[in-house]
Structure formats: structure tokens, C-alpha cells
C-alpha positions in Angstrom: 23.5 87.0 -76.9 20.1 85.3 -76.6 18.9 83.8 -72.6 16.4 80.9 -73.4 15.1 79.1 -69.7 12.9 75.9 -70.1 10.0 76.7 -67.7 8.5 73.2 -67.8 6.3 70.9 -69.5 6.1 73.1 -72.8 7.0 76.7 -71.4 9.4 78.7 -72.4 10.9 82.1 -71.6 13.3 83.5 -74.8 15.5 86.6 -73.8 16.9 89.0 -76.5 18.6 92.3 -75.8 15.0 94.1 -76.6 12.4 91.9 -75.8 11.4 88.6 -73.4 8.8 86.2 -75.0 7.3 83.7 -73.3 5.6 80.6 -74.8 3.1 78.3 -73.3 3.4 79.8 -69.7 1.9 76.9 -67.6 2.7 77.8 -64.1 -0.3 77.4 -61.6 -0.4 73.9 -61.6 2.4 72.7 -63.2 5.2 70.6 -60.9 7.5 71.5 -63.4 7.2 75.1 -63.5 10.3 76.5 -61.6 7.9 79.8 -60.8 5.9 79.3 -57.6 3.3 82.0 -59.0 2.9 84.5 -62.0 3.9 87.0 -59.1 7.9 86.5 -60.2 7.5 87.2 -63.5 8.6 91.1 -63.8 9.0 91.5 -67.1 7.2 90.3 -70.5 6.9 91.9 -74.3 5.1 89.2 -76.1 3.0 86.2 -74.4 2.8 83.6 -76.9 -0.4 80.6 -76.3 -0.2 77.5 -78.7 -3.9 76.1 -77.8 -6.4 76.2 -74.9 -5.7 73.3 -73.1 -4.8 73.7 -69.3 -1.2 72.9 -69.3 -0.4 75.1 -72.0 -1.1 78.4 -70.1 -3.7 80.4 -71.0 -5.3 81.8 -68.1 -1.5 82.2 -66.6 -0.7 83.9 -70.1 -3.8 86.3 -69.5 -2.5 87.3 -65.8 1.2 87.8 -66.9 -0.1 90.3 -69.7 -2.1 92.4 -67.6 0.8 92.6 -65.1 3.3 92.9 -67.6 1.5 95.3 -70.3 3.0 92.5 -73.0 0.9 91.5 -76.0 -0.6 87.7 -75.8 -0.5 86.3 -79.4 -2.5 83.5 -80.1 -4.7 82.3 -82.7 -7.9 84.8 -83.7 -10.7 83.7 -81.6 -7.5 82.8 -78.7 -7.0 86.4 -78.7 -9.9 87.8 -78.8 -10.8 86.0 -75.5 -7.9 87.8 -74.1 -8.3 90.7 -75.4 -12.2 90.4 -73.6 -9.9 89.7 -70.4 -8.4 93.2 -70.6 -5.2 92.1 -72.5 -3.6 93.9 -75.6 -3.7 90.9 -78.2 -2.3 90.4 -81.7 -4.3 88.0 -83.7 -3.5 86.1 -86.6 -4.3 82.4 -88.1 -2.3 79.6 -89.9 -0.2 80.0 -92.8 -0.5 83.9 -91.9 2.4 86.3 -90.7 1.4 89.1 -88.6 4.3 92.0 -87.6 4.7 94.1 -84.6 7.8 96.7 -84.5 10.6 94.3 -85.7 9.2 91.2 -84.5 7.8 88.6 -87.3 5.3 85.7 -86.3 4.3 83.0 -88.4 1.5 80.8 -87.6 2.3 77.2 -88.0 -0.1 74.1 -88.2 -0.4 71.7 -85.3 -2.2 68.7 -85.8 -3.6 68.0 -82.4 -6.9 69.4 -80.7 -8.5 72.2 -78.7 -11.3 73.8 -77.3 -11.6 77.0 -79.0 -10.2 77.6 -82.7 -7.8 75.7 -84.0 -4.2 75.0 -82.2 -1.0 76.5 -83.7 3.0 77.2 -83.4 4.6 80.0 -84.1 7.9 80.5 -85.7 9.2 84.1 -84.2 11.5 86.3 -86.2 13.4 89.0 -84.8 17.1 90.6 -85.5 18.6 88.3 -83.0 17.2 85.1 -83.2 14.5 83.0 -85.1 12.9 80.6 -82.8 10.3 77.9 -83.7 7.4 76.3 -80.8 5.4 73.7 -82.8 2.9 73.5 -80.3 1.4 70.2 -79.6 1.6 68.4 -83.1 1.8 65.2 -85.2 4.4 65.0 -87.4 3.6 66.4 -91.0 5.7 66.2 -94.1 4.7 69.9 -94.7 7.4 71.3 -92.2 9.7 70.9 -94.7 8.4 73.8 -96.3 9.2 75.9 -93.3 13.1 75.7 -93.6 12.3 77.3 -97.4 10.6 80.4 -95.2 13.0 80.4 -92.6 16.5 79.7 -91.4 15.4 78.7 -87.9 18.0 79.2 -85.1 16.1 77.2 -82.3 13.0 74.6 -82.8 11.0 73.4 -79.3 8.9 70.1 -79.8 7.5 67.7 -77.7 8.6 64.3 -77.6 6.2 62.5 -75.4 4.1 60.7 -78.6 0.8 60.6 -76.3 -1.5 62.6 -77.7 1.5 64.3 -80.2 4.5 63.4 -81.8 7.0 61.1 -80.5 10.7 60.7 -80.5 10.7 58.8 -84.0 8.1 61.4 -85.5 9.9 64.5 -83.6 13.4 63.1 -85.3 11.7 63.4 -89.0 10.3 66.9 -88.1 13.8 68.1 -87.0 14.9 66.6 -90.2 12.8 68.4 -92.4 13.0 72.0 -90.3 16.8 71.6 -90.4 16.7 74.3 -87.3 20.5 75.2 -85.6 19.4 73.7 -82.4 16.7 71.6 -80.9 15.2 71.4 -77.6 12.8 68.5 -76.3 9.8 69.7 -74.3 6.6 68.3 -73.1 8.1 65.1 -71.2 8.6 65.9 -67.2 5.6 67.6 -66.2 2.6 64.8 -66.3 4.2 61.1 -65.2 2.3 59.4 -68.5 4.2 61.8 -70.6 7.7 60.7 -69.6 10.0 59.9 -72.4 13.7 60.0 -72.4 15.6 63.0 -73.9 18.6 61.4 -74.2 17.3 58.8 -76.3 15.8 61.7 -78.8 19.2 63.0 -78.8 21.0 60.4 -79.8 18.6 59.9 -82.8 18.3 63.5 -83.7 22.2 64.4 -83.2 23.2 63.8 -86.5 20.6 66.5 -88.3 21.0 69.5 -85.0 22.4 70.6 -82.1 20.5 69.0 -79.3 20.1 70.8 -76.0 18.3 69.3 -73.1 17.1 71.8 -70.8 16.6 70.8 -66.6 13.4 72.9 -65.6 14.6 76.5 -64.6 17.7 76.4 -66.0 19.2 79.1 -68.2 21.1 78.9 -71.1 22.7 81.5 -73.5 23.3 81.6 -77.1 25.2 83.1 -80.1 23.5 83.4 -83.4 
């Protein structure tokens, strides 16, 4: 059984029988976060950060990693910075795959901006689930090749349009990647970015099962 919790904006917690993963854990300053403080997070094994924009939780990720002894995962330069702040790290780069124990991590392209190195997405493969968090990105047609590399169970992607893909392009992305389940994000925390996720669901349901989460809600899946 896999448990997925939406933590507002682009943040997620994914729990398998063996591991607890966090992705882009923006807590402080996130009006839609169910956590009031990082102190509420008791367990984490891997914490992923797609890029260093403040709404994707690099500073929170560092604190969570140091508190829980989790491994920080990000592009090489961002991981190095986390390492200098006292985190155990796994650094990689776009187009490469790294592995720790039975967790495989593939770094995907993300067409966006950042202050340190390149933004990215992550495909994370475990014995129970393969999930893909795109990070903040525009649509790019090479997403099609990701479905040749991995059988993706769950895809998390932005739909807000401002600064990244909107609903139309997100539908194209799902059509290319072919995940079993897709979860829209990056539309609920900042008023300027609000988009109706039901509009996305109506357009993409022909390709994948769509799950719309409320922040703080946990859903369970079997694959």
C-alpha cells in the first residue's frame, strides 16, 4: 500500500512500506501547508528539491534532513550546498540516474529558471511505486521518451500556467508520459497562480486517472 499526501503548492509526501519521501517541502510561508512547522515531521528518508526558488522549500528541506537524518537529493550544485549545511546528500544531474539501496532516481529536464544550477524533475523508482514529480517546467515533447524508460505509476505536475505549463500543456505532458495516475499541483497556494483543477481533470481523464487532492489529505493506492 502506498500513501500519498499533498502538502500544498508543489509539495508531497510519498510513503511506501520501507521509505518516506518528501518532494519540494515548502512549509514556512506556505499558506496551504498542513504543517505549521517542520517540527511536526518525525520521519523522512529522502527529501527531494527540484530547484532553489523559495516556494519549493530548500531551506525547509535542509532542516528536515538534519532533524530526521534523511538524505537530501538535488542537482549536484544544490546538493553540495545542502551538504555544506550539514545534510547527507545525493547529487546528480539531468539525464543521469543514481541509486541508493533499492531506490533509483532519474533526473529529468525542467524548463524553468533557478539561481543555483539547473532546475529538474525526479523519477523515483522503488519496489512498490515509480513516481514522477516534474518540478516547475514548460512542456517539452521529449517527455515522450520518459515513458520508454519507466512505467510511471504516479505523475505530479503543475497546471498554473504562470511561469510554467498550464492546463493545455499539462494535458500534452500526461499524454506523452502515460502515467496510471496524475496529480495536479502548483495552483492552490498563491492567488496569482490559481487554476481550477477540475478543468484539467475534464481534459486529461481520457489519458490517465486524475486525483485532485486537498492539502493535508492522504490517499492510499495499490499498484
